[in-house]
C-alpha positions in Angstrom: 0.0 0.0 0.0 2.7 2.5 -0.9 0.5 5.2 -2.4 -2.7 4.7 -0.5 -1.3 5.8 2.9 -0.6 9.3 1.6 -2.8 12.2 2.4 -5.5 12.4 -0.3 -5.7 16.1 -0.9 -4.3 19.4 0.2 -6.7 21.3 2.4 -6.0 25.0 2.4 -7.8 28.3 2.9 -6.7 29.9 -0.4 -6.5 28.5 -3.9 -6.0 29.4 -7.5 -9.5 29.8 -8.9 -8.5 30.8 -12.4 -8.2 27.3 -14.0 -11.6 25.8 -15.0 -12.0 22.0 -15.1 -14.2 19.6 -16.9 -17.5 21.4 -17.7 -16.3 24.6 -19.4 -19.7 25.7 -20.5 -21.1 25.9 -17.0 -18.0 27.4 -15.3 -19.4 30.9 -15.6 -22.1 30.2 -13.1 -19.5 30.4 -10.4 -18.1 33.7 -11.8 -21.6 35.3 -11.5 -22.1 34.2 -7.9 -19.6 36.6 -6.4 -16.4 38.4 -7.0 -13.4 36.1 -6.9 -11.5 35.9 -3.6 -8.3 38.0 -3.8 -5.0 36.8 -2.4 -5.0 33.5 -4.3 -1.7 31.8 -4.7 -0.7 30.1 -7.9 0.1 26.4 -7.9 3.8 25.9 -8.5 4.7 24.7 -11.9 5.5 21.0 -12.1 8.3 19.8 -14.4 9.0 16.4 -15.7 11.9 16.0 -13.3 9.4 16.0 -10.5 8.3 12.6 -11.7 11.2 11.1 -9.7 9.9 12.5 -6.4 9.1 9.8 -3.9 5.7 9.3 -2.3 7.1 10.3 1.0 8.3 13.7 -0.3 4.9 14.4 -1.9 3.1 13.5 1.3 5.4 15.8 3.3 4.8 18.7 0.8 1.0 18.2 1.1 1.1 18.1 4.9 3.3 21.2 5.2 1.0 23.1 2.8 -2.0 22.0 4.9 -0.5 23.2 8.1 0.6 26.5 6.7 -2.6 27.4 4.9 -5.2 25.6 7.0 -7.5 27.9 9.0 -9.6 27.7 12.1 -9.5 24.3 13.8 -6.5 23.1 11.8 -4.5 26.0 13.2 -5.3 24.8 16.7 -5.4 21.0 16.3 -3.7 18.2 14.5 -6.2 15.6 13.3 -5.6 12.1 11.9 -7.3 8.8 11.5 -4.4 6.7 12.7 -5.7 3.1 12.1 -8.6 0.8 11.6 -9.6 -2.2 13.6 -12.1 -5.0 13.1 -14.4 -5.8 16.0 -17.3 -8.2 16.9 -20.5 -7.0 18.4 -24.3 -7.1 18.3 -26.3 -4.7 16.3 -29.6 -3.1 17.1 -31.6 -6.3 16.5 -29.2 -8.3 18.7 -27.5 -10.1 15.8 -23.7 -10.8 16.0 -21.8 -8.8 13.4 -18.3 -7.8 12.4 -17.6 -4.1 11.9 -14.7 -1.8 11.5 -13.8 1.1 13.9 -11.4 3.9 13.1 -9.0 5.6 15.6 -9.2 9.4 15.5 -6.2 11.0 17.1 -6.2 14.8 17.9 -3.4 16.9 19.4 -4.0 20.5 20.4 -1.3 23.1 19.9 -0.7 25.0 23.1 -0.5 28.8 23.0 3.2 28.7 23.9 4.0 26.0 21.4 3.2 27.0 17.8 2.6 24.7 14.9 6.3 24.8 14.2 6.8 22.7 17.3 5.4 19.7 15.4 8.7 19.4 13.5 10.7 19.7 16.7 8.9 16.9 18.5 7.5 19.0 21.3 3.8 18.0 20.9 1.9 16.5 23.8 0.5 13.0 23.6 -2.6 12.9 21.3 -6.2 12.3 22.5 -8.0 9.5 20.7 -11.5 8.2 20.1 -12.8 5.2 18.2 -15.6 5.8 15.6 -17.6 3.6 13.3 -18.4 4.6 9.8 -22.0 5.1 10.8 -21.0 7.8 13.2 -19.2 9.6 10.4 -22.5 9.4 8.5 -24.4 10.8 11.5 -22.0 13.7 11.7 -22.4 14.5 8.1 -26.2 14.3 8.2 -26.1 16.7 11.1 -24.1 19.1 9.0 -26.4 18.8 6.0 -29.4 19.8 8.2 -27.7 22.4 10.4 -25.7 24.1 7.6 -27.8 23.6 4.4 -26.0 26.4 2.6 -22.7 24.6 2.8 -21.3 22.2 0.3 -20.6 19.5 2.9 -17.6 17.4 2.1 -18.6 13.8 1.1 -17.6 10.6 2.9 -15.6 7.9 1.1 -17.7 5.2 -0.5 -19.3 2.6 1.7 -18.6 -0.1 -0.9 -15.9 -0.1 -3.6 -16.9 1.1 -7.0 -14.9 1.7 -10.2 -12.1 -0.7 -9.2 -9.8 -2.8 -11.4 -10.4 -6.5 -11.2 -7.5 -7.3 -8.8 -9.0 -5.1 -6.0 -11.8 -6.6 -3.9 -15.1 -4.9 -3.6 -15.6 -6.4 -0.1 -16.0 -3.6 2.4 -14.1 -5.7 5.0 -11.1 -6.2 2.6 -7.9 -4.8 4.3 -7.0 -2.8 1.2 -10.4 -1.3 1.0 -10.5 -0.5 4.7 -7.2 1.2 4.4 -8.4 3.3 1.5 -11.5 4.2 3.5 -9.4 5.1 6.5 -7.5 7.7 4.4 -10.8 9.0 3.0 -12.3 9.4 6.4 -9.2 11.4 7.5 -9.5 13.5 4.4 -13.2 14.2 5.3 -12.2 15.4 8.8 -9.5 17.6 7.4 -12.0 19.1 4.9 -14.4 19.9 7.8 -11.7 21.2 10.1 -10.5 23.6 7.4 -14.0 25.0 6.7 -14.6 28.3 8.3 -18.2 27.4 9.4 -18.2 23.6 10.0 -15.0 23.6 12.0 -16.4 26.0 14.6 -19.4 23.8 15.4 -19.2 22.3 18.9 -20.7 19.0 17.8 -17.7 18.5 15.5 -15.3 19.2 18.3 -17.1 16.7 20.6 -17.0 14.1 17.7 -13.2 14.4 17.8 -12.7 14.4 21.5 -15.6 12.7 23.4 -16.0 9.0 22.7 -19.0 8.4 25.0 -22.2 10.2 24.9 -21.6 11.9 21.6 -24.6 10.4 19.8 -26.9 11.6 22.6 -25.6 15.1 22.2 -26.3 15.0 18.5 -29.8 13.7 18.8 -30.6 16.2 21.5 -30.1 19.0 19.0 -33.3 17.8 17.3 -31.7 18.0 13.8 -33.6 15.0 12.6 -36.9 16.8 13.1 -35.6 19.7 10.9 -34.6 17.4 8.1 -36.6 17.9 4.9 -38.3 14.9 3.5 -37.4 13.7 0.0 -41.0 13.9 -1.1 -41.3 17.5 0.2 -38.1 18.5 -1.7 -39.3 16.7 -4.9 -42.7 18.5 -4.6 -40.9 21.8 -4.4 -38.8 21.0 -7.4 -41.8 20.6 -9.7 -44.1 23.3 -8.2 -41.7 26.2 -7.7 -42.7 28.9 -10.2 -39.7 31.3 -10.2 -36.6 29.2 -9.6 -33.3 31.1 -9.3 -31.5 30.6 -12.6 -28.1 30.4 -10.8 -29.3 27.4 -8.8 -30.8 25.8 -11.9 -27.5 26.1 -13.7 -25.6 24.9 -10.7 -27.8 21.7 -10.5 -27.2 21.1 -14.2 -23.4 21.6 -13.6 -23.4 19.1 -10.7 -25.2 16.5 -13.0 -22.6 17.0 -15.7 -19.7 16.9 -13.2 -21.0 13.6 -11.8 -21.4 12.2 -15.3 -17.9 13.2 -16.5 -16.1 12.0 -13.3 -17.9 8.6 -13.5 -17.0 8.2 -17.1 -13.4 9.1 -16.3 -13.3 6.5 -13.5 -14.8 3.8 -15.7 -12.2 4.5 -18.4 -9.4 4.4 -15.8 -10.7 1.0 -14.5 -10.7 -0.5 -18.0 -7.2 0.9 -18.8 -6.0 -0.5 -15.5 -7.4 -4.0 -16.3 -5.7 -4.1 -19.7 -2.5 -2.7 -18.4 -2.4 -5.3 -15.6 -2.8 -8.0 -18.2 0.0 -6.6 -20.4 2.4 -6.4 -17.6 1.7 -9.8 -16.3 2.1 -11.3 -19.8 5.7 -10.0 -19.7 6.3 -12.5 -17.0 6.1 -15.2 -19.7 9.3 -13.6 -21.2 11.1 -14.3 -18.0 9.9 -18.0 -17.9 10.9 -18.5 -21.6 14.3 -16.8 -21.3 15.0 -18.9 -18.2 14.2 -22.1 -20.0 16.1 -21.0 -23.1 19.2 -20.2 -21.0 19.3 -23.8 -19.8 20.2 -25.0 -23.3 22.7 -22.3 -24.2 26.3 -22.0 -23.0 27.5 -18.7 -24.3 24.1 -17.0 -24.3 22.8 -18.5 -21.1 23.9 -15.8 -18.6 22.5 -13.0 -20.7 19.2 -14.7 -21.2 18.9 -15.5 -17.5 19.6 -11.9 -16.5 17.1 -10.5 -19.1 14.5 -12.9 -17.7 15.0 -11.5 -14.2 14.4 -8.0 -15.5 11.2 -9.2 -17.2 10.0 -10.8 -14.0 10.7 -7.6 -12.1 8.8 -5.6 -14.7 5.8 -7.9 -14.6 5.6 -7.7 -10.8 5.9 -3.9 -10.7 2.3 -3.4 -11.9 0.8 -4.1 -8.5 2.5 -1.1 -6.9 1.7 1.0 -10.0 -2.0 0.3 -9.9 -2.2 0.8 -6.1 -0.6 4.2 -6.7 -3.2 4.9 -9.4 -6.0 4.0 -7.1 -4.9 6.9 -4.9 -5.6 9.4 -7.7 -8.8 7.6 -8.6 -10.0 8.2 -5.0 -9.3 11.9 -5.4 -11.6 11.9 -8.5 -14.2 9.8 -6.6 -14.4 12.5 -4.0 -15.7 15.0 -6.6 -18.0 12.4 -8.0 -19.6 12.4 -4.5 -19.3 16.2 -4.2 -21.9 16.5 -7.0 -24.6 15.2 -4.7 -23.6 17.8 -2.1 -24.0 20.5 -4.7 -27.5 19.2 -5.5 -28.4 19.2 -1.8 -27.8 22.9 -1.6 -29.9 23.4 -4.8 -32.8 21.3 -3.4 -32.8 23.3 -0.1 -33.0 26.6 -2.1 -35.9 25.2 -4.2 -37.8 24.3 -1.0 -37.2 27.7 0.6 -38.3 29.5 -2.7 -41.4 27.3 -2.9 -42.3 28.1 0.8 -41.8 31.8 0.0 -44.0 31.7 -3.1 -46.7 29.7 -1.2 -46.7 32.3 1.6 -46.9 35.2 -0.9 -49.8 33.6 -2.8 -51.7 33.0 0.5 -51.1 36.6 1.4 -52.4 37.8 -1.9 -55.5 35.6 -1.6 -56.2 37.0 1.9 -55.9 40.6 0.6 -58.3 39.9 -2.2 -60.8 38.4 0.2 -60.5 41.6 2.3 -61.2 43.8 -0.7 -64.1 41.7 -1.8 -65.6 41.7 1.7 -65.1 45.4 2.1 -66.6 46.4 -1.3 -69.2 43.6 -1.5 -68.0 42.7 -5.0 -66.6 39.3 -6.0 -64.0 39.4 -8.8 -63.7 35.7 -9.3 -66.3 32.9 -9.2 -66.5 31.1 -5.9 -69.0 28.8 -4.1 -69.3 31.4 -1.4 -70.3 34.1 -3.8 -73.0 31.9 -5.3 -74.4 31.1 -1.9 -74.6 34.8 -1.0 -76.6 35.4 -4.2 -79.0 32.5 -3.3 -79.4 33.1 0.4 -78.6 36.8 0.8 -75.7 38.9 1.9 -74.1 38.6 5.3 -74.9 41.2 8.0 -72.7 44.2 8.7 -71.6 42.7 12.0 -70.6 39.4 10.4 -68.6 41.2 7.7 -66.8 43.3 10.3 -65.9 40.3 12.3 -64.6 38.5 9.2 -62.7 41.7 8.2 -61.0 41.8 11.6 -60.0 38.1 11.3 -58.7 38.8 7.8 -56.7 41.8 8.9 -55.0 39.7 11.6 -54.3 37.0 9.1 -52.9 39.5 6.6 -50.6 41.0 9.3 -49.4 37.5 10.1 -49.0 36.7 6.4 -46.9 39.8 5.8 -44.7 39.0 8.6 -44.3 35.4 7.3 -43.5 36.6 3.8 -41.0 39.1 5.2 -39.4 36.3 7.3 -39.2 33.9 4.4 -37.7 36.6 2.1 -35.0 37.4 4.6 -34.4 33.7 5.2 -34.1 33.0 1.5 -31.9 36.0 0.8 -29.6 35.1 3.7 -29.4 31.5 2.4 -28.5 32.7 -1.1 -25.8 35.0 0.2 -24.2 32.3 2.4 -24.5 29.7 -0.3 -22.7 31.7 -3.0 -19.9 32.5 -0.6 -19.4 28.8 0.0 -19.8 28.0 -3.7 -16.9 30.3 -4.6 -14.8 28.6 -1.9 -15.8 25.2 -3.3 -14.9 26.3 -6.9 -11.5 27.4 -5.8 -11.0 24.1 -3.9 -12.2 22.0 -6.9 -10.1 23.8 -9.5 -7.0 23.4 -7.3 -7.5 19.8 -6.3 -8.5 18.4 -9.6 -5.7 20.3 -11.4 -3.2 18.9 -8.9 -4.6 15.4 -9.1 -4.4 15.3 -12.9 -0.9 16.8 -12.9 0.3 14.3 -10.3 -1.3 11.4 -12.3 0.5 12.6 -15.5 3.8 12.7 -13.5 3.2 9.2 -12.2 2.6 7.9 -15.7 5.9 9.6 -16.9 7.7 7.9 -14.0 6.1 4.5 -15.0 7.3 5.0 -18.6 10.8 5.9 -17.5 10.9 2.7 -15.4 9.7 0.7 -18.5 12.4 2.3 -20.7 15.0 1.5 -18.0 13.9 -2.2 -17.9 14.3 -2.5 -21.7 17.6 -0.7 -21.6 18.8 -3.3 -19.0 17.5 -6.1 -21.1 19.3 -4.7 -24.2 22.6 -4.6 -22.2 22.1 -8.2 -21.2 21.5 -9.2 -24.9 24.6 -7.2 -25.9 26.8 -9.1 -23.6 25.8 -12.5 -24.9 
């Protein structure tokens, strides 16, 4: 697992937002949301020579960037998911099951010991808690309800998808558990670097308090505030004046999901074929070894060339494990697409509630006018009964007018409240969308560059193998 143990992504407060990725036609929706954040730093240029950098050096560079640029909780605390462990226990229906828990380690930076003290080894012992994957899900669901305007970072997949055939899709497979451990750590770092999510006390308790955390979450009553899928779907089809920016954003998220899934499928097919090609080269080693047994002068050269072929064939395992690391980076943005749609659905629901309140208020005002003037503008059953059985008395009309006046005042307050709520949501959502765009542009650009560097390195190793084989043949 040489590549998988590395940090998935650099989490930082600032990013280069000038490089669009994937869906060029929809990138302008982010530009219209708000002015770009100033003070962005350009990503250092990567040359072909960087292809020789080791995994450890890349990990150190990413970690250093994270510490330097991270804000809020990451400036005060070091967070890691150190290890995973299988356990046996009984579930809610009293059935024995095997499950995986993950060790979260946190270390606070004291005021007299800055972050630089990490490199000097002066940090105190870390605090640790064990969490199941379901607890990570609970935390994220809490974020989705409590901060609906935030593009909440996604969790790693619950079961493996888009894998090449050698990797197991079993969620208890050690390789998959290790990849999920890295993904869960990345999720925590994403949250800890977010200016809103990182300041939530529930998140801090998730990191530091092993017992009683679930009870604290449920006591917030967030589940009662969660919008039902049916309610959100109803709002999607019945809203009359949807915000075009959110409509375009939803379309963009659909295309982003489609493109990243296609990219991952192509990568899985290429990995399968590449695995077969490399392993077939192992046959060269076997044939050369057998051939060397019947040759005197050529035997040593053939035997050495066969060893190089065997090494070449076995190297594909490490190569594809390293590739899987970059595939996981792409998968994160595959899952981010759903987080974008969640923000859009929430806005549609709020807009629908505002429109419903406005229509109800307009209806009440029309009733007041009709009752005050005694004229009915539109056909109604009530107007027909008045014609058949006579008009209401003055006292009855005044009593109804008084009730309508109270309802109109309440309706105006409700419309005002919903308008302010919707405007505040849009304001906060666009700020977070700009942050997300900068993060997305930077992360995907870095992932693709790193993937290209890795492929250059693989090709160099292949050339070196054939150069060694050529030398063996020349000495025969």
